[in-house]
DOFI-177592 format. One line per 8 residues: number of its first residue (from 0); their letters; for each residue x, y, z of C-alpha. Coordinates in steps of 0.02 Angstrom, whole numbers. Each point is the difference from the previous one (the first is absolute). Layout:
<pts>
NUM> a> X/Y/Z; ...
</pts>
This chain:
<pts>
0> mkfkkllf> 16/-6/-3; 115/124/51; 87/-26/-160; -155/4/-110; -4/205/95; 178/39/-47; -17/-71/-170; -154/115/-25
8> atfmllsm> 80/146/86; 164/-28/-137; -110/-3/-134; -110/153/41; 160/104/37; 72/-67/-172; -152/35/-99; -14/179/75
16> aiyaqqtf> 183/30/-23; -47/-33/-192; -135/88/-20; 77/160/85; 130/2/-140; -96/59/-152; 25/159/-64; -120/146/-77
24> ppneviig> 65/138/-93; -38/160/59; -167/77/-10; 104/193/-46; 163/64/10; 43/170/47; 164/99/-13; 44/123/148
32> tflgktip> 66/167/-60; 137/90/91; -42/117/118; 146/95/72; 104/-55/171; -69/13/174; 78/36/162; 99/-147/82
40> lrdfatne> -111/-84/95; 104/28/157; -52/182/-3; -194/-50/16; -88/50/139; -36/-136/106; -185/-45/99; 75/-58/158
48> i> -142/-29/140
</pts>
């Protein structure tokens, strides 16, 4: 009985892994634009409580 449960669990994990490998093309491709530089992260204001 324990072997059957282990075999079933292994089968389920393998079947999910195979299903997860399917890839789909993107619906939309967006190209970003350069907006300039920002200040360094260390100079941003912090919201300390």
